[in-house]
N, C-alpha and C positions, 0 to 999 in steps of 0.2 A: 532821425534815420533808421525805422525801423528797419529789422531783417524780413527777405524775403527770398532767401534761396534755403533748401530743405538740405535738411544732414546729407541724403544721396548725392543732389545737384551739388553741392558742396565739393563731395567727394571727385565726385566724374570731374569737376572745372579744374580741381588738385592735381589726378592725373593727366590730365590733360593737357593740361596748363605744362610741367613738366617733362611730356612729352613735347612739346611745342618748345619752348624754354632750348633742353638740350639739342632742338634739330639746328638751332645757331652756332652749338661747338663744335656737333659729330653729326657726320653725318652730309645732306647736302649746301651746308651751311645758308641757309636762304636767310634773309633779314623776315621773311616770315613767319616766322618764329618767334620773335619779338611781340608777337599775339598772345602767346602763354603769359605774358609778364601781364595781362589785365586780366586773365584768366583766373591766375593764380592769387591777382588783388582780390577780385568779388572772391572767391573761396574762404578769402580770410578773413576779410569783413561781413558776409552774409546778408552781402546787400550787391543787389545788380540794377544800373542805372535802367537801361534799358529792360528791365522788368517792370521797371517802376514806368516806366512809358505808354508800355502794352498792356499794362494792368497783369500782369501776371502775377502768380506766391504759389511757390513749391513749398514752403514751411508753415507749418500750420501754426494757426489763432490759438492765441495766448489770455491767461486773462479773464472776466467775468463777461465780458461781451462776446465772447469766441461763438 
């Protein structure tokens, strides 16, 4: 499982994820806020399965073959 989510993308996912999860407890209290858990998970792991399927990579390549 190679990382495919870059630093800026991870930060944006974490901020948005925290915001979405917070609306479950404060504000409109809609269950849609639980989508933020997925964003937080992909931000922590640095890997997004949807990016893999779509062939997107926001993380710079490392190593001699970069």
